[in-house]
N, C-alpha and C positions, 0 to 999 in steps of 0.2 A: 588181813586177818590170817592168823596162822592155821595150819592144817588141822591141828587137834581141836581148835575152837570150832572150825567148820564142821568137823565130825560130830562134836558134841551138840551143836545146833541142829544138824541133820537128825541125830538120834531123837532129840526132844520133839522136833516138829513132826517127825514121822512115826513116833512111838516105836522105835526100833531098839531091841535089846543089844547089849554088847556082843552077844553070841551071834545074833542076826547080822549085825554090822560087820563082824569079823568074817562071816561066811560071804557076805556081799563083796568085801574087799579082796578076799582070797588069802586071808591069814587066819591063824587060830585065835580063840578067845584068850589063851594064855599070853599071846603076843600083844593083842590090842588093849587088854585091861591095864597093863602098866603105862601104856602111852596116854590113855585117857585120864589116868590118875596122876600123871606127871612123875612117875617113878623111873621111867626110861625114855630114851629117844629112839626113833626108828632108824634102821640102817638104810643104805641107799636103795636096795631092792625093795624094802618095805615102803620107803617114801614114794617110789615109783607107783606102787599099787594105791597108796593114799591119794596121790596127785590125780591119778586116773579116775578114781571113784568120785570125788566131789565134782569134777568137771562134767562127768557123765550124768550125774544125778542132780546136782544143784543147778546147772545151767538149764536143764530141761524144765525144772520147776519155775525158774525165773522168766521163761518165755511166755 
């Protein structure tokens, strides 16, 4: 499953806004909104933050 899809599922399951998700990941809303809407792709630094976030939060939920 790709990272954007994981973030969308996380948002829905946890009732998190895009603003809250952006704060949790460590990026601004203006950066995360285009990712989730498929308008842009993240750069390598942003991908690093995205990869860290789902592993930290999604793995804890699955345990």
